[in-house]
C-alpha positions in Angstrom: 30.0 3.6 -7.9 28.5 6.1 -10.2 25.1 5.8 -11.7 26.7 6.5 -15.0 28.7 3.2 -14.7 26.7 0.8 -16.9 25.5 -2.1 -14.7 26.8 -0.6 -11.5 25.0 -2.0 -8.4 26.0 -1.3 -4.8 25.0 -4.1 -2.5 25.0 -3.2 1.3 23.8 -6.7 2.3 23.9 -10.0 0.3 23.0 -13.5 1.4 21.5 -16.5 -0.3 17.9 -15.3 0.3 17.8 -11.5 -0.2 19.7 -8.4 -1.2 19.7 -4.8 0.1 20.9 -2.5 -2.7 21.8 1.2 -2.6 19.9 2.9 -5.5 21.3 6.2 -7.0 19.1 9.1 -7.7 17.9 9.2 -11.3 17.8 5.5 -11.9 14.5 3.7 -12.3 13.7 0.9 -9.8 12.1 -1.3 -12.5 11.8 -0.9 -16.3 9.5 1.8 -17.7 7.8 2.0 -21.1 10.0 2.5 -24.1 13.5 1.4 -25.1 15.1 4.3 -23.3 13.7 3.3 -19.9 15.0 -0.3 -19.8 18.1 0.5 -17.7 17.0 0.2 -14.1 18.1 -1.1 -10.7 16.3 -4.5 -11.1 17.8 -5.2 -14.5 21.3 -4.3 -13.3 20.7 -6.5 -10.2 19.5 -9.4 -12.3 22.6 -9.1 -14.5 24.7 -9.8 -11.4 22.2 -12.0 -9.4 20.0 -13.7 -12.0 17.5 -14.8 -9.2 16.9 -11.2 -7.9 13.2 -10.4 -7.6 11.5 -7.0 -7.0 9.8 -6.5 -3.6 9.2 -2.8 -3.5 10.3 0.4 -5.4 11.6 3.9 -4.9 10.8 6.8 -7.1 13.4 7.4 -9.9 14.4 10.6 -8.2 14.8 9.1 -4.8 18.0 7.4 -3.7 18.7 4.8 -1.0 17.9 1.3 0.1 15.9 -1.2 -1.8 15.2 -4.8 -0.7 15.2 -7.6 -3.3 14.3 -11.4 -2.8 16.2 -14.3 -4.3 13.4 -16.8 -4.5 9.6 -16.6 -4.9 9.0 -17.8 -1.3 11.2 -15.1 0.0 9.6 -12.5 -2.3 6.1 -13.5 -0.9 7.4 -13.3 2.6 9.0 -9.9 2.2 5.9 -8.5 0.4 3.8 -9.6 3.3 6.2 -8.0 5.7 5.8 -4.7 3.9 2.1 -5.0 3.7 1.7 -5.7 7.4 4.3 -3.0 8.4 6.9 -5.3 9.7 9.6 -3.5 7.8 10.9 -0.4 9.7 11.9 2.3 7.2 13.5 5.7 7.6 14.2 8.5 5.1 16.0 11.7 5.3 15.2 14.8 3.3 16.1 18.5 3.0 12.8 20.5 2.9 12.1 24.2 2.2 11.6 26.5 5.1 12.1 26.3 8.9 10.6 23.5 10.8 11.0 22.9 14.5 9.8 19.6 15.9 12.0 17.8 18.3 9.5 15.1 18.7 7.6 13.0 16.1 4.8 14.8 14.3 2.2 13.0 12.1 0.8 13.8 8.6 -2.5 11.9 8.1 -3.8 12.8 4.7 -5.4 10.4 2.1 -3.8 10.3 -1.3 -5.1 9.5 -4.7 -3.8 9.5 -8.3 -4.1 12.9 -10.0 -5.3 11.3 -13.2 -5.3 14.3 -15.6 -1.7 15.0 -14.4 -0.3 11.6 -14.1 2.2 10.6 -12.5 1.3 13.1 -9.9 -0.6 12.2 -6.7 -2.7 14.5 -4.6 -4.4 14.8 -1.3 -8.1 13.8 -1.6 -10.7 12.7 1.0 -11.6 9.8 -1.5 -8.0 8.6 -1.6 -6.3 5.8 0.3 -5.3 6.3 3.9 -1.7 7.6 4.0 0.3 8.4 7.1 3.8 9.9 7.5 5.7 10.7 10.7 8.4 13.3 10.7 10.7 15.2 12.9 13.4 17.8 12.7 17.1 16.7 12.6 18.7 20.0 12.0 17.7 23.5 10.9 19.6 24.9 7.9 18.9 28.7 8.1 21.6 29.5 5.6 19.6 27.6 3.0 16.2 28.5 4.4 15.7 24.9 4.8 15.4 22.0 7.3 17.0 18.6 7.5 14.2 16.1 8.5 13.8 12.5 9.3 10.7 10.8 7.8 9.0 7.6 8.6 6.2 6.4 6.3 3.6 4.3 8.0 2.0 3.5 4.6 3.6 3.1 1.2 1.7 5.2 -1.3 3.2 6.5 -4.5 5.1 9.8 -3.9 3.8 9.8 -0.3 6.7 11.6 1.4 6.9 14.2 -1.4 3.1 15.0 -1.4 2.9 15.0 2.4 5.8 17.4 2.9 4.4 19.7 0.1 0.9 19.6 1.7 2.6 20.7 5.0 4.0 23.7 3.1 7.5 22.4 3.1 8.3 20.7 -0.3 11.5 18.6 -0.6 14.3 20.6 -2.3 14.9 19.5 -5.9 11.3 18.3 -6.3 10.2 19.3 -9.8 6.8 17.6 -9.4 5.6 19.0 -6.2 7.6 22.2 -5.7 7.7 25.5 -7.6 10.6 26.5 -9.9 12.5 27.9 -6.9 12.2 24.6 -5.0 13.0 22.5 -8.0 16.1 24.7 -8.7 17.3 24.6 -5.2 19.2 21.3 -5.6 20.5 19.3 -8.5 18.4 16.3 -7.5 15.6 15.5 -5.2 16.9 15.6 -1.7 15.3 12.4 -0.4 17.2 9.3 0.6 16.0 6.0 2.1 18.5 5.6 4.9 17.4 2.7 7.1 15.7 -0.7 6.5 15.2 -3.0 9.5 13.3 -6.3 9.5 13.3 -9.8 10.7 15.1 -12.1 8.1 12.3 -14.3 6.6 14.5 -17.3 6.7 16.8 -17.0 9.7 14.5 -15.1 11.9 17.4 -12.8 12.9 17.1 -9.0 13.0 18.5 -7.4 9.9 19.3 -3.6 9.9 21.0 -1.9 6.9 21.9 1.8 6.9 22.8 4.1 4.0 23.8 7.7 5.0 22.1 10.4 2.9 24.7 11.7 0.5 23.3 15.3 0.9 23.1 15.2 4.8 24.9 18.2 6.4 27.3 17.5 9.3 25.3 16.8 12.5 26.0 17.1 16.2 26.0 13.7 17.9 22.7 14.6 19.6 20.9 15.2 16.3 22.3 12.3 14.3 19.7 9.7 13.3 19.3 7.1 16.1 20.9 9.3 18.7 17.6 10.6 20.1 15.2 8.5 22.1 12.5 6.9 20.0 14.5 7.0 16.6 15.8 3.4 16.9 13.2 0.7 17.3 13.5 -2.5 19.3 15.0 -5.3 17.3 12.2 -7.0 15.3 
């Protein structure tokens, strides 16, 4: 479905208790301020599932998996699961420049709102602890870029975007944290939430949902997400 189709919602998992939806880039997760910012994933979801409740968000520019609850009890349980890091998340991105890290690397930089330049965030010792793990999936020398796998250990606003920019490798298409060349290198932010895995709050069963990044280059079997040791966690 195209994000231009009014009310279009793509559900990758649906049961009586929760939904996992695939958000397109350029669509708000929840309503913003003003009449022109009322079209959003939560509104579209509630038009189809009136009991759908927000649990977490993605940036407007980011695409991929979003979890929604279908009751207040499940919303509370899922919010607690996110808060206690019981939801396993993976993202993919295309970042500027060459990066070569076969094994997981860690970015541990506190983040705070850049109040004079809202909605930007920035690295600041007075900020909230923020941690991102990353590793290389595939070098893209023809684009002077790298396809990376990202694992946020915390969930700060713009965390992946700020952390990769702080590393010196902003995400292509990022008009907030990249320069004009980075912003113009792609028609959208090349960041996609590809995996959500958790224990179902009602059944207790392991639930894993995947959404391939629409911008991901073709990969060898050995570099595909989940192929290398340590990419796929034990069932929750």
